All heavy atoms as a GROMACS GRO file, in nm:
protein
  632
    1MET      N    1   0.083  -0.117   0.000
    1MET     CA    2   0.000   0.000   0.000
    1MET      C    3   0.089   0.125   0.000
    1MET      O    4   0.144   0.162   0.102
    1MET     CB    5  -0.088   0.002   0.125
    1MET     CG    6  -0.187  -0.109   0.134
    1MET     SD    7  -0.284  -0.095   0.284
    1MET     CE    8  -0.289  -0.267   0.329
    2THR      N    9   0.101   0.186  -0.114
    2THR     CA   10   0.185   0.305  -0.123
    2THR      C   11   0.115   0.423  -0.187
    2THR      O   12   0.176   0.524  -0.213
    2THR     CB   13   0.314   0.274  -0.201
    2THR    OG1   14   0.277   0.231  -0.332
    2THR    CG2   15   0.398   0.170  -0.132
    3GLU      N   16  -0.014   0.410  -0.210
    3GLU     CA   17  -0.090   0.516  -0.275
    3GLU      C   18  -0.131   0.622  -0.172
    3GLU      O   19  -0.187   0.592  -0.068
    3GLU     CB   20  -0.215   0.456  -0.338
    3GLU     CG   21  -0.309   0.557  -0.396
    3GLU     CD   22  -0.442   0.496  -0.438
    3GLU    OE1   23  -0.463   0.375  -0.418
    3GLU    OE2   24  -0.524   0.572  -0.491
    4ARG      N   25  -0.101   0.748  -0.202
    4ARG     CA   26  -0.146   0.859  -0.117
    4ARG      C   27  -0.295   0.878  -0.139
    4ARG      O   28  -0.343   0.880  -0.253
    4ARG     CB   29  -0.072   0.987  -0.150
    4ARG     CG   30  -0.125   1.108  -0.074
    4ARG     CD   31  -0.036   1.227  -0.084
    4ARG     NE   32   0.090   1.203  -0.016
    4ARG     CZ   33   0.107   1.207   0.117
    4ARG    NH1   34   0.006   1.232   0.196
    4ARG    NH2   35   0.225   1.185   0.169
    5MET      N   36  -0.369   0.891  -0.029
    5MET     CA   37  -0.514   0.911  -0.036
    5MET      C   38  -0.552   1.025   0.057
    5MET      O   39  -0.484   1.050   0.158
    5MET     CB   40  -0.588   0.784   0.005
    5MET     CG   41  -0.561   0.666  -0.084
    5MET     SD   42  -0.668   0.522  -0.057
    5MET     CE   43  -0.654   0.490   0.115
    6THR      N   44  -0.660   1.091   0.024
    6THR     CA   45  -0.714   1.192   0.114
    6THR      C   46  -0.779   1.122   0.233
    6THR      O   47  -0.810   1.002   0.227
    6THR     CB   48  -0.820   1.280   0.044
    6THR    OG1   49  -0.934   1.198   0.013
    6THR    CG2   50  -0.765   1.346  -0.081
    7TRP      N   51  -0.802   1.197   0.341
    7TRP     CA   52  -0.865   1.138   0.458
    7TRP      C   53  -1.005   1.085   0.423
    7TRP      O   54  -1.046   0.979   0.468
    7TRP     CB   55  -0.872   1.240   0.572
    7TRP     CG   56  -0.939   1.185   0.693
    7TRP    CD1   57  -1.052   1.231   0.752
    7TRP    CD2   58  -0.898   1.071   0.771
    7TRP    NE1   59  -1.084   1.154   0.861
    7TRP    CE2   60  -0.991   1.054   0.875
    7TRP    CE3   61  -0.792   0.981   0.762
    7TRP    CZ2   62  -0.983   0.953   0.970
    7TRP    CZ3   63  -0.783   0.879   0.856
    7TRP    CH2   64  -0.876   0.866   0.958
    8GLU      N   65  -1.077   1.156   0.339
    8GLU     CA   66  -1.210   1.112   0.298
    8GLU      C   67  -1.202   0.980   0.221
    8GLU      O   68  -1.286   0.891   0.240
    8GLU     CB   69  -1.279   1.220   0.212
    8GLU     CG   70  -1.318   1.344   0.291
    8GLU     CD   71  -1.198   1.438   0.316
    8GLU    OE1   72  -1.094   1.428   0.248
    8GLU    OE2   73  -1.210   1.522   0.407
    9GLN      N   74  -1.102   0.964   0.134
    9GLN     CA   75  -1.084   0.838   0.062
    9GLN      C   76  -1.050   0.724   0.157
    9GLN      O   77  -1.099   0.612   0.142
    9GLN     CB   78  -0.974   0.853  -0.044
    9GLN     CG   79  -1.011   0.943  -0.158
    9GLN     CD   80  -0.892   0.974  -0.248
    9GLN    OE1   81  -0.779   0.993  -0.202
    9GLN    NE2   82  -0.918   0.982  -0.378
   10ILE      N   83  -0.965   0.753   0.256
   10ILE     CA   84  -0.928   0.652   0.354
   10ILE      C   85  -1.051   0.608   0.433
   10ILE      O   86  -1.074   0.487   0.452
   10ILE     CB   87  -0.818   0.705   0.448
   10ILE    CG1   88  -0.688   0.727   0.370
   10ILE    CG2   89  -0.795   0.609   0.566
   10ILE    CD1   90  -0.581   0.806   0.446
   11GLN      N   91  -1.132   0.703   0.477
   11GLN     CA   92  -1.253   0.670   0.552
   11GLN      C   93  -1.349   0.584   0.468
   11GLN      O   94  -1.411   0.492   0.521
   11GLN     CB   95  -1.326   0.797   0.596
   11GLN     CG   96  -1.256   0.870   0.706
   11GLN     CD   97  -1.329   0.997   0.743
   11GLN    OE1   98  -1.350   1.084   0.659
   11GLN    NE2   99  -1.371   1.005   0.868
   12LYS      N  100  -1.359   0.614   0.341
   12LYS     CA  101  -1.450   0.539   0.254
   12LYS      C  102  -1.397   0.397   0.228
   12LYS      O  103  -1.473   0.301   0.230
   12LYS     CB  104  -1.468   0.613   0.121
   12LYS     CG  105  -1.570   0.551   0.030
   12LYS     CD  106  -1.592   0.636  -0.095
   12LYS     CE  107  -1.696   0.571  -0.184
   12LYS     NZ  108  -1.723   0.651  -0.303
   13LYS      N  109  -1.267   0.385   0.207
   13LYS     CA  110  -1.209   0.254   0.174
   13LYS      C  111  -1.197   0.164   0.297
   13LYS      O  112  -1.208   0.042   0.286
   13LYS     CB  113  -1.071   0.274   0.110
   13LYS     CG  114  -1.013   0.145   0.054
   13LYS     CD  115  -0.892   0.172  -0.032
   13LYS     CE  116  -0.840   0.042  -0.091
   13LYS     NZ  117  -0.732   0.065  -0.186
   14TYR      N  118  -1.174   0.224   0.416
   14TYR     CA  119  -1.156   0.148   0.540
   14TYR      C  120  -1.252   0.199   0.646
   14TYR      O  121  -1.211   0.258   0.745
   14TYR     CB  122  -1.011   0.161   0.589
   14TYR     CG  123  -0.909   0.123   0.485
   14TYR    CD1  124  -0.836   0.222   0.417
   14TYR    CD2  125  -0.885  -0.009   0.452
   14TYR    CE1  126  -0.743   0.187   0.320
   14TYR    CE2  127  -0.792  -0.044   0.355
   14TYR     CZ  128  -0.722   0.055   0.290
   14TYR     OH  129  -0.630   0.020   0.194
   15PRO      N  130  -1.382   0.178   0.626
   15PRO     CA  131  -1.480   0.237   0.717
   15PRO      C  132  -1.476   0.180   0.859
   15PRO      O  133  -1.458   0.060   0.878
   15PRO     CB  134  -1.614   0.205   0.650
   15PRO     CG  135  -1.587   0.084   0.567
   15PRO     CD  136  -1.443   0.095   0.524
   16ASN      N  137  -1.490   0.269   0.956
   16ASN     CA  138  -1.505   0.235   1.096
   16ASN      C  139  -1.401   0.135   1.147
   16ASN      O  140  -1.434   0.034   1.210
   16ASN     CB  141  -1.647   0.183   1.122
   16ASN     CG  142  -1.686   0.199   1.266
   16ASN    OD1  143  -1.643   0.292   1.334
   16ASN    ND2  144  -1.767   0.108   1.316
   17GLN      N  145  -1.274   0.163   1.120
   17GLN     CA  146  -1.166   0.078   1.169
   17GLN      C  147  -1.041   0.160   1.195
   17GLN      O  148  -1.028   0.273   1.154
   17GLN     CB  149  -1.136  -0.035   1.071
   17GLN     CG  150  -1.066   0.009   0.943
   17GLN     CD  151  -1.045  -0.106   0.847
   17GLN    OE1  152  -1.140  -0.157   0.789
   17GLN    NE2  153  -0.923  -0.147   0.829
   18TRP      N  154  -0.947   0.100   1.268
   18TRP     CA  155  -0.818   0.162   1.296
   18TRP      C  156  -0.726   0.143   1.178
   18TRP      O  157  -0.720   0.034   1.120
   18TRP     CB  158  -0.756   0.102   1.421
   18TRP     CG  159  -0.825   0.148   1.545
   18TRP    CD1  160  -0.924   0.082   1.613
   18TRP    CD2  161  -0.803   0.270   1.614
   18TRP    NE1  162  -0.964   0.157   1.720
   18TRP    CE2  163  -0.891   0.273   1.724
   18TRP    CE3  164  -0.717   0.378   1.594
   18TRP    CZ2  165  -0.895   0.379   1.813
   18TRP    CZ3  166  -0.722   0.483   1.684
   18TRP    CH2  167  -0.810   0.484   1.791
   19VAL      N  168  -0.653   0.249   1.142
   19VAL     CA  169  -0.555   0.241   1.035
   19VAL      C  170  -0.423   0.302   1.083
   19VAL      O  171  -0.422   0.393   1.166
   19VAL     CB  172  -0.602   0.314   0.907
   19VAL    CG1  173  -0.720   0.243   0.843
   19VAL    CG2  174  -0.638   0.460   0.934
   20GLY      N  175  -0.313   0.249   1.032
   20GLY     CA  176  -0.181   0.305   1.060
   20GLY      C  177  -0.135   0.382   0.938
   20GLY      O  178  -0.133   0.329   0.826
   21LEU      N  179  -0.100   0.509   0.959
   21LEU     CA  180  -0.068   0.598   0.848
   21LEU      C  181   0.078   0.642   0.852
   21LEU      O  182   0.135   0.660   0.959
   21LEU     CB  183  -0.156   0.723   0.855
   21LEU     CG  184  -0.306   0.701   0.865
   21LEU    CD1  185  -0.377   0.834   0.888
   21LEU    CD2  186  -0.360   0.631   0.743
   22VAL      N  187   0.136   0.661   0.734
   22VAL     CA  188   0.270   0.717   0.721
   22VAL      C  189   0.264   0.832   0.621
   22VAL      O  190   0.167   0.847   0.547
   22VAL     CB  191   0.375   0.612   0.677
   22VAL    CG1  192   0.391   0.504   0.783
   22VAL    CG2  193   0.338   0.550   0.543
   23ASP      N  194   0.371   0.912   0.619
   23ASP     CA  195   0.381   1.026   0.528
   23ASP      C  196   0.255   1.112   0.534
   23ASP      O  197   0.194   1.146   0.432
   23ASP     CB  198   0.409   0.976   0.386
   23ASP     CG  199   0.461   1.088   0.295
   23ASP    OD1  200   0.507   1.192   0.349
   23ASP    OD2  201   0.453   1.072   0.173
   24VAL      N  202   0.215   1.145   0.656
   24VAL     CA  203   0.091   1.218   0.680
   24VAL      C  204   0.109   1.366   0.652
   24VAL      O  205   0.207   1.427   0.694
   24VAL     CB  206   0.045   1.198   0.826
   24VAL    CG1  207  -0.083   1.276   0.854
   24VAL    CG2  208   0.026   1.050   0.857
   25GLN      N  209   0.014   1.422   0.579
   25GLN     CA  210   0.007   1.567   0.560
   25GLN      C  211  -0.118   1.614   0.633
   25GLN      O  212  -0.226   1.558   0.616
   25GLN     CB  213  -0.001   1.602   0.412
   25GLN     CG  214   0.126   1.570   0.338
   25GLN     CD  215   0.121   1.610   0.192
   25GLN    OE1  216   0.018   1.644   0.138
   25GLN    NE2  217   0.236   1.604   0.128
   26TYR      N  218  -0.099   1.718   0.717
   26TYR     CA  219  -0.208   1.768   0.800
   26TYR      C  220  -0.269   1.893   0.739
   26TYR      O  221  -0.201   1.969   0.671
   26TYR     CB  222  -0.157   1.801   0.941
   26TYR     CG  223  -0.109   1.680   1.015
   26TYR    CD1  224   0.027   1.651   1.024
   26TYR    CD2  225  -0.198   1.593   1.076
   26TYR    CE1  226   0.072   1.539   1.091
   26TYR    CE2  227  -0.154   1.481   1.144
   26TYR     CZ  228  -0.019   1.455   1.152
   26TYR     OH  229   0.026   1.344   1.219
   27GLN      N  230  -0.396   1.915   0.769
   27GLN     CA  231  -0.464   2.038   0.728
   27GLN      C  232  -0.409   2.152   0.813
   27GLN      O  233  -0.397   2.139   0.934
   27GLN     CB  234  -0.614   2.027   0.750
   27GLN     CG  235  -0.680   1.922   0.665
   27GLN     CD  236  -0.828   1.908   0.697
   27GLN    OE1  237  -0.885   1.984   0.774
   27GLN    NE2  238  -0.890   1.809   0.636
   28ASN      N  239  -0.374   2.260   0.752
   28ASN     CA  240  -0.328   2.380   0.822
   28ASN      C  241  -0.214   2.352   0.918
   28ASN      O  242  -0.197   2.425   1.016
   28ASN     CB  243  -0.444   2.445   0.898
   28ASN     CG  244  -0.561   2.476   0.807
   28ASN    OD1  245  -0.541   2.525   0.696
   28ASN    ND2  246  -0.681   2.447   0.851
   29ASP      N  247  -0.137   2.247   0.898
   29ASP     CA  248  -0.025   2.213   0.985
   29ASP      C  249  -0.064   2.208   1.132
   29ASP      O  250   0.014   2.243   1.221
   29ASP     CB  251   0.092   2.311   0.966
   29ASP     CG  252   0.148   2.304   0.825
   29ASP    OD1  253   0.157   2.192   0.772
   29ASP    OD2  254   0.181   2.409   0.768
   30ASP      N  255  -0.187   2.162   1.162
   30ASP     CA  256  -0.233   2.157   1.301
   30ASP      C  257  -0.187   2.031   1.375
   30ASP      O  258  -0.201   2.022   1.496
   30ASP     CB  259  -0.384   2.173   1.310
   30ASP     CG  260  -0.462   2.059   1.245
   30ASP    OD1  261  -0.401   1.958   1.203
   30ASP    OD2  262  -0.586   2.070   1.236
   31GLY      N  263  -0.134   1.932   1.301
   31GLY     CA  264  -0.087   1.810   1.365
   31GLY      C  265  -0.198   1.717   1.411
   31GLY      O  266  -0.171   1.616   1.476
   32ILE      N  267  -0.321   1.749   1.376
   32ILE     CA  268  -0.434   1.666   1.418
   32ILE      C  269  -0.518   1.622   1.299
   32ILE      O  270  -0.541   1.504   1.278
   32ILE     CB  271  -0.522   1.739   1.522
   32ILE    CG1  272  -0.442   1.765   1.648
   32ILE    CG2  273  -0.648   1.658   1.554
   32ILE    CD1  274  -0.512   1.851   1.749
   33SER      N  275  -0.565   1.717   1.221
   33SER     CA  276  -0.657   1.689   1.111
   33SER      C  277  -0.580   1.640   0.988
   33SER      O  278  -0.507   1.717   0.925
   33SER     CB  279  -0.736   1.815   1.075
   33SER     OG  280  -0.804   1.864   1.188
   34VAL      N  281  -0.599   1.514   0.954
   34VAL     CA  282  -0.528   1.454   0.841
   34VAL      C  283  -0.589   1.503   0.710
   34VAL      O  284  -0.709   1.495   0.689
   34VAL     CB  285  -0.536   1.299   0.847
   34VAL    CG1  286  -0.474   1.236   0.723
   34VAL    CG2  287  -0.467   1.248   0.974
   35GLU      N  288  -0.504   1.555   0.624
   35GLU     CA  289  -0.547   1.593   0.490
   35GLU      C  290  -0.529   1.475   0.395
   35GLU      O  291  -0.619   1.440   0.320
   35GLU     CB  292  -0.467   1.712   0.440
   35GLU     CG  293  -0.509   1.759   0.303
   35GLU     CD  294  -0.434   1.883   0.261
   35GLU    OE1  295  -0.423   1.977   0.341
   35GLU    OE2  296  -0.385   1.884   0.147
   36SER      N  297  -0.409   1.414   0.399
   36SER     CA  298  -0.382   1.296   0.317
   36SER      C  299  -0.269   1.216   0.382
   36SER      O  300  -0.196   1.266   0.466
   36SER     CB  301  -0.342   1.337   0.175
   36SER     OG  302  -0.219   1.405   0.175
   37ALA      N  303  -0.259   1.089   0.341
   37ALA     CA  304  -0.157   1.001   0.398
   37ALA      C  305  -0.148   0.875   0.314
   37ALA      O  306  -0.229   0.851   0.224
   37ALA     CB  307  -0.192   0.964   0.542
   38ILE      N  308  -0.048   0.796   0.346
   38ILE     CA  309  -0.034   0.662   0.289
   38ILE      C  310  -0.073   0.563   0.398
   38ILE      O  311  -0.023   0.571   0.511
   38ILE     CB  312   0.110   0.636   0.241
   38ILE    CG1  313   0.143   0.732   0.126
   38ILE    CG2  314   0.128   0.490   0.199
   38ILE    CD1  315   0.288   0.729   0.082
   39VAL      N  316  -0.166   0.473   0.367
   39VAL     CA  317  -0.211   0.374   0.464
   39VAL      C  318  -0.111   0.259   0.464
   39VAL      O  319  -0.089   0.194   0.363
   39VAL     CB  320  -0.352   0.322   0.430
   39VAL    CG1  321  -0.395   0.216   0.529
   39VAL    CG2  322  -0.451   0.436   0.426
   40LYS      N  323  -0.049   0.236   0.580
   40LYS     CA  324   0.049   0.129   0.593
   40LYS      C  325  -0.012   0.004   0.657
   40LYS      O  326   0.023  -0.108   0.620
   40LYS     CB  327   0.168   0.176   0.675
   40LYS     CG  328   0.281   0.074   0.682
   40LYS     CD  329   0.406   0.132   0.741
   40LYS     CE  330   0.518   0.028   0.740
   40LYS     NZ  331   0.643   0.085   0.792
   41TYR      N  332  -0.101   0.024   0.754
   41TYR     CA  333  -0.161  -0.090   0.823
   41TYR      C  334  -0.312  -0.077   0.830
   41TYR      O  335  -0.364   0.028   0.865
   41TYR     CB  336  -0.109  -0.100   0.967
   41TYR     CG  337   0.039  -0.122   0.979
   41TYR    CD1  338   0.122  -0.023   1.029
   41TYR    CD2  339   0.097  -0.243   0.940
   41TYR    CE1  340   0.259  -0.043   1.040
   41TYR    CE2  341   0.232  -0.263   0.951
   41TYR     CZ  342   0.313  -0.163   1.001
   41TYR     OH  343   0.448  -0.182   1.012
   42THR      N  344  -0.380  -0.186   0.798
   42THR     CA  345  -0.525  -0.195   0.814
   42THR      C  346  -0.562  -0.322   0.890
   42THR      O  347  -0.679  -0.344   0.919
   42THR     CB  348  -0.597  -0.198   0.678
   42THR    OG1  349  -0.554  -0.313   0.605
   42THR    CG2  350  -0.572  -0.071   0.599
   43ASP      N  351  -0.464  -0.402   0.922
   43ASP     CA  352  -0.489  -0.534   0.980
   43ASP      C  353  -0.438  -0.548   1.123
   43ASP      O  354  -0.418  -0.658   1.171
   43ASP     CB  355  -0.425  -0.641   0.892
   43ASP     CG  356  -0.275  -0.622   0.878
   43ASP    OD1  357  -0.223  -0.513   0.912
   43ASP    OD2  358  -0.207  -0.716   0.831
   44LYS      N  359  -0.416  -0.436   1.191
   44LYS     CA  360  -0.363  -0.440   1.327
   44LYS      C  361  -0.467  -0.388   1.426
   44LYS      O  362  -0.551  -0.306   1.390
   44LYS     CB  363  -0.234  -0.359   1.338
   44LYS     CG  364  -0.124  -0.412   1.247
   44LYS     CD  365   0.011  -0.377   1.299
   44LYS     CE  366   0.122  -0.431   1.214
   44LYS     NZ  367   0.137  -0.573   1.215
   45THR      N  368  -0.457  -0.435   1.549
   45THR     CA  369  -0.548  -0.389   1.653
   45THR      C  370  -0.505  -0.250   1.699
   45THR      O  371  -0.394  -0.204   1.671
   45THR     CB  372  -0.546  -0.483   1.774
   45THR    OG1  373  -0.416  -0.477   1.834
   45THR    CG2  374  -0.582  -0.626   1.735
   46LYS      N  375  -0.593  -0.186   1.774
   46LYS     CA  376  -0.562  -0.056   1.831
   46LYS      C  377  -0.436  -0.064   1.916
   46LYS      O  378  -0.350   0.023   1.910
   46LYS     CB  379  -0.680  -0.006   1.914
   46LYS     CG  380  -0.656   0.124   1.983
   46LYS     CD  381  -0.775   0.162   2.069
   46LYS     CE  382  -0.739   0.276   2.160
   46LYS     NZ  383  -0.839   0.300   2.262
   47SER      N  384  -0.422  -0.170   1.995
   47SER     CA  385  -0.304  -0.187   2.082
   47SER      C  386  -0.176  -0.202   2.000
   47SER      O  387  -0.073  -0.142   2.033
   47SER     CB  388  -0.321  -0.309   2.172
   47SER     OG  389  -0.427  -0.290   2.261
   48GLU      N  390  -0.183  -0.280   1.894
   48GLU     CA  391  -0.065  -0.298   1.808
   48GLU      C  392  -0.025  -0.165   1.743
   48GLU      O  393   0.093  -0.131   1.737
   48GLU     CB  394  -0.093  -0.402   1.699
   48GLU     CG  395  -0.106  -0.543   1.753
   48GLU     CD  396  -0.155  -0.641   1.647
   48GLU    OE1  397  -0.248  -0.607   1.570
   48GLU    OE2  398  -0.099  -0.752   1.642
   49LEU      N  399  -0.125  -0.090   1.696
   49LEU     CA  400  -0.097   0.040   1.635
   49LEU      C  401  -0.040   0.138   1.737
   49LEU      O  402   0.052   0.214   1.706
   49LEU     CB  403  -0.222   0.096   1.569
   49LEU     CG  404  -0.272   0.022   1.445
   49LEU    CD1  405  -0.407   0.078   1.401
   49LEU    CD2  406  -0.171   0.027   1.332
   50THR      N  407  -0.092   0.135   1.859
   50THR     CA  408  -0.043   0.225   1.964
   50THR      C  409   0.105   0.200   1.992
   50THR      O  410   0.182   0.294   2.010
   50THR     CB  411  -0.126   0.210   2.092
   50THR    OG1  412  -0.262   0.244   2.062
   50THR    CG2  413  -0.074   0.301   2.203
   51ARG      N  414   0.146   0.075   1.994
   51ARG     CA  415   0.289   0.044   2.014
   51ARG      C  416   0.373   0.103   1.902
   51ARG      O  417   0.482   0.157   1.926
   51ARG     CB  418   0.309  -0.108   2.024
   51ARG     CG  419   0.271  -0.164   2.160
   51ARG     CD  420   0.317  -0.307   2.178
   51ARG     NE  421   0.235  -0.405   2.109
   51ARG     CZ  422   0.119  -0.452   2.154
   51ARG    NH1  423   0.069  -0.407   2.267
   51ARG    NH2  424   0.052  -0.541   2.086
   52LEU      N  425   0.326   0.095   1.779
   52LEU     CA  426   0.398   0.152   1.666
   52LEU      C  427   0.400   0.305   1.672
   52LEU      O  428   0.499   0.368   1.634
   52LEU     CB  429   0.337   0.104   1.534
   52LEU     CG  430   0.353  -0.046   1.507
   52LEU    CD1  431   0.266  -0.089   1.389
   52LEU    CD2  432   0.498  -0.083   1.484
   53VAL      N  433   0.291   0.366   1.722
   53VAL     CA  434   0.287   0.511   1.740
   53VAL      C  435   0.393   0.552   1.841
   53VAL      O  436   0.467   0.648   1.820
   53VAL     CB  437   0.146   0.557   1.786
   53VAL    CG1  438   0.150   0.702   1.834
   53VAL    CG2  439   0.045   0.541   1.674
   54LEU      N  440   0.401   0.480   1.953
   54LEU     CA  441   0.497   0.514   2.058
   54LEU      C  442   0.641   0.499   2.011
   54LEU      O  443   0.730   0.568   2.060
   54LEU     CB  444   0.472   0.428   2.182
   54LEU     CG  445   0.339   0.457   2.253
   54LEU    CD1  446   0.315   0.356   2.365
   54LEU    CD2  447   0.335   0.599   2.304
   55LYS      N  448   0.663   0.412   1.914
   55LYS     CA  449   0.797   0.397   1.855
   55LYS      C  450   0.825   0.505   1.750
   55LYS      O  451   0.936   0.515   1.699
   55LYS     CB  452   0.811   0.260   1.789
   55LYS     CG  453   0.816   0.144   1.884
   55LYS     CD  454   0.830   0.015   1.806
   55LYS     CE  455   0.838  -0.106   1.896
   55LYS     NZ  456   0.852  -0.230   1.817
   56GLY      N  457   0.724   0.581   1.716
   56GLY     CA  458   0.740   0.687   1.616
   56GLY      C  459   0.735   0.638   1.472
   56GLY      O  460   0.775   0.709   1.380
   57GLU      N  461   0.683   0.517   1.451
   57GLU     CA  462   0.681   0.460   1.316
   57GLU      C  463   0.561   0.503   1.233
   57GLU      O  464   0.569   0.508   1.111
   57GLU     CB  465   0.683   0.307   1.326
   57GLU     CG  466   0.812   0.253   1.385
   57GLU     CD  467   0.813   0.102   1.393
   57GLU    OE1  468   0.739   0.036   1.315
   57GLU    OE2  469   0.889   0.049   1.476
   58ILE      N  470   0.448   0.529   1.298
   58ILE     CA  471   0.324   0.560   1.227
   58ILE      C  472   0.243   0.661   1.307
   58ILE      O  473   0.276   0.694   1.420
   58ILE     CB  474   0.237   0.434   1.204
   58ILE    CG1  475   0.196   0.376   1.340
   58ILE    CG2  476   0.305   0.332   1.116
   58ILE    CD1  477   0.076   0.283   1.333
   59ILE      N  478   0.135   0.704   1.246
   59ILE     CA  479   0.027   0.777   1.312
   59ILE      C  480  -0.095   0.687   1.299
   59ILE      O  481  -0.118   0.629   1.193
   59ILE     CB  482   0.000   0.912   1.240
   59ILE    CG1  483   0.123   0.999   1.240
   59ILE    CG2  484  -0.119   0.983   1.302
   59ILE    CD1  485   0.174   1.039   1.375
   60SER      N  486  -0.173   0.672   1.405
   60SER     CA  487  -0.293   0.590   1.392
   60SER      C  488  -0.417   0.677   1.407
   60SER      O  489  -0.416   0.777   1.480
   60SER     CB  490  -0.295   0.477   1.495
   60SER     OG  491  -0.314   0.526   1.625
   61ARG      N  492  -0.519   0.640   1.334
   61ARG     CA  493  -0.647   0.710   1.341
   61ARG      C  494  -0.758   0.607   1.323
   61ARG      O  495  -0.741   0.505   1.257
   61ARG     CB  496  -0.661   0.814   1.229
   61ARG     CG  497  -0.569   0.933   1.239
   61ARG     CD  498  -0.611   1.023   1.353
   61ARG     NE  499  -0.541   1.149   1.352
   61ARG     CZ  500  -0.426   1.172   1.414
   61ARG    NH1  501  -0.366   1.075   1.480
   61ARG    NH2  502  -0.368   1.290   1.409
   62HIS      N  503  -0.873   0.639   1.379
   62HIS     CA  504  -0.993   0.559   1.356
   62HIS      C  505  -1.073   0.630   1.249
   62HIS      O  506  -1.086   0.753   1.251
   62HIS     CB  507  -1.074   0.544   1.484
   62HIS     CG  508  -1.179   0.440   1.474
   62HIS    ND1  509  -1.304   0.466   1.423
   62HIS    CD2  510  -1.177   0.309   1.505
   62HIS    CE1  511  -1.375   0.356   1.424
   62HIS    NE2  512  -1.301   0.258   1.474
   63THR      N  513  -1.127   0.555   1.156
   63THR     CA  514  -1.194   0.615   1.041
   63THR      C  515  -1.342   0.641   1.064
   63THR      O  516  -1.419   0.648   0.969
   63THR     CB  517  -1.177   0.527   0.916
   63THR    OG1  518  -1.236   0.399   0.942
   63THR    CG2  519  -1.032   0.513   0.877
   64ASN      N  520  -1.381   0.657   1.188
   64ASN     CA  521  -1.519   0.688   1.222
   64ASN      C  522  -1.568   0.803   1.135
   64ASN      O  523  -1.516   0.914   1.143
   64ASN     CB  524  -1.524   0.725   1.371
   64ASN     CG  525  -1.664   0.750   1.419
   64ASN    OD1  526  -1.755   0.779   1.342
   64ASN    ND2  527  -1.681   0.743   1.549
   65PRO      N  528  -1.670   0.780   1.053
   65PRO     CA  529  -1.714   0.885   0.961
   65PRO      C  530  -1.773   1.008   1.029
   65PRO      O  531  -1.775   1.115   0.971
   65PRO     CB  532  -1.819   0.815   0.874
   65PRO     CG  533  -1.862   0.697   0.952
   65PRO     CD  534  -1.744   0.657   1.038
   66GLU      N  535  -1.820   0.994   1.152
   66GLU     CA  536  -1.874   1.110   1.224
   66GLU      C  537  -1.763   1.199   1.278
   66GLU      O  538  -1.787   1.308   1.324
   66GLU     CB  539  -1.964   1.066   1.339
   66GLU     CG  540  -2.102   1.021   1.294
   66GLU     CD  541  -2.100   0.878   1.243
   66GLU    OE1  542  -2.032   0.793   1.304
   66GLU    OE2  543  -2.164   0.852   1.141
   67GLY      N  544  -1.640   1.148   1.278
   67GLY     CA  545  -1.528   1.228   1.324
   67GLY      C  546  -1.511   1.233   1.474
   67GLY      O  547  -1.428   1.306   1.525
   68HIS      N  548  -1.589   1.154   1.548
   68HIS     CA  549  -1.575   1.152   1.692
   68HIS      C  550  -1.451   1.074   1.732
   68HIS      O  551  -1.417   0.974   1.669
   68HIS     CB  552  -1.697   1.088   1.758
   68HIS     CG  553  -1.825   1.155   1.724
   68HIS    ND1  554  -1.856   1.282   1.764
   68HIS    CD2  555  -1.930   1.113   1.650
   68HIS    CE1  556  -1.975   1.316   1.718
   68HIS    NE2  557  -2.022   1.215   1.647
   69LEU      N  558  -1.384   1.118   1.837
   69LEU     CA  559  -1.267   1.046   1.885
   69LEU      C  560  -1.310   0.916   1.952
   69LEU      O  561  -1.407   0.913   2.026
   69LEU     CB  562  -1.190   1.130   1.987
   69LEU     CG  563  -1.122   1.254   1.933
   69LEU    CD1  564  -1.062   1.333   2.049
   69LEU    CD2  565  -1.014   1.216   1.835
   70GLN      N  566  -1.238   0.811   1.924
   70GLN     CA  567  -1.260   0.686   1.993
   70GLN      C  568  -1.201   0.696   2.133
   70GLN      O  569  -1.098   0.760   2.152
   70GLN     CB  570  -1.196   0.571   1.917
   70GLN     CG  571  -1.258   0.546   1.782
   70GLN     CD  572  -1.400   0.498   1.794
   70GLN    OE1  573  -1.428   0.404   1.866
   70GLN    NE2  574  -1.490   0.563   1.725
   71LEU      N  575  -1.261   0.632   2.229
   71LEU     CA  576  -1.210   0.633   2.365
   71LEU      C  577  -1.065   0.587   2.365
   71LEU      O  578  -1.031   0.487   2.305
   71LEU     CB  579  -1.294   0.540   2.453
   71LEU     CG  580  -1.264   0.542   2.601
   71LEU    CD1  581  -1.286   0.682   2.657
   71LEU    CD2  582  -1.352   0.442   2.673
   72GLY      N  583  -0.980   0.662   2.429
   72GLY     CA  584  -0.837   0.628   2.433
   72GLY      C  585  -0.752   0.717   2.345
   72GLY      O  586  -0.635   0.732   2.369
   73MET      N  587  -0.807   0.777   2.243
   73MET     CA  588  -0.728   0.862   2.154
   73MET      C  589  -0.699   0.997   2.217
   73MET      O  590  -0.602   1.061   2.180
   73MET     CB  591  -0.800   0.883   2.021
   73MET     CG  592  -0.785   0.768   1.926
   73MET     SD  593  -0.611   0.728   1.890
   73MET     CE  594  -0.560   0.871   1.800
   74VAL      N  595  -0.778   1.041   2.311
   74VAL     CA  596  -0.756   1.172   2.373
   74VAL      C  597  -0.618   1.177   2.435
   74VAL      O  598  -0.545   1.274   2.421
   74VAL     CB  599  -0.866   1.203   2.477
   74VAL    CG1  600  -0.834   1.331   2.552
   74VAL    CG2  601  -1.000   1.215   2.408
   75GLY      N  602  -0.578   1.070   2.502
   75GLY     CA  603  -0.444   1.066   2.564
   75GLY      C  604  -0.333   1.075   2.462
   75GLY      O  605  -0.231   1.141   2.486
   76VAL      N  606  -0.351   1.014   2.348
   76VAL     CA  607  -0.249   1.018   2.244
   76VAL      C  608  -0.240   1.158   2.185
   76VAL      O  609  -0.132   1.211   2.163
   76VAL     CB  610  -0.280   0.914   2.132
   76VAL    CG1  611  -0.185   0.929   2.016
   76VAL    CG2  612  -0.275   0.773   2.188
   77LEU      N  613  -0.354   1.222   2.164
   77LEU     CA  614  -0.354   1.355   2.103
   77LEU      C  615  -0.306   1.463   2.199
   77LEU      O  616  -0.254   1.564   2.156
   77LEU     CB  617  -0.495   1.390   2.054
   77LEU     CG  618  -0.548   1.304   1.940
   77LEU    CD1  619  -0.694   1.341   1.909
   77LEU    CD2  620  -0.464   1.320   1.816
   78CYS      N  621  -0.323   1.443   2.327
   78CYS     CA  622  -0.286   1.544   2.425
   78CYS      C  623  -0.142   1.531   2.474
   78CYS      O  624  -0.093   1.616   2.546
   78CYS     CB  625  -0.381   1.539   2.545
   78CYS     SG  626  -0.549   1.587   2.501
   79SER      N  627  -0.075   1.424   2.438
   79SER     CA  628   0.063   1.407   2.487
   79SER      C  629   0.163   1.472   2.395
   79SER      O  630   0.139   1.516   2.291
   79SER     CB  631   0.095   1.260   2.502
   79SER     OG  632   0.076   1.191   2.381
   0.00000   0.00000   0.00000
C-alpha cells in the first residue's frame, strides 16, 4: 500500500476501523486533522498500532465517519 489518499478516501475505503498511516500531511499544519496520507496498516489492533505510534513509526487514526474520537485517543492527542 503506497498510494497517497485523502482522509475522505481513507474513511471510505476502510470504514469504521483503525488504520496506521505514514507520510501524513495535515490540514493547516495543526498536527491533528489529516489531509492525506499513505495507509500502511489496516490489519492491526488498536493496541498494536499504539505500540507503533509510541515507537514513532506511524500515526494511527480511527476512520469513524462522524469524526468523533474513539475512547483512548484523547491521551495520544494530548501528549
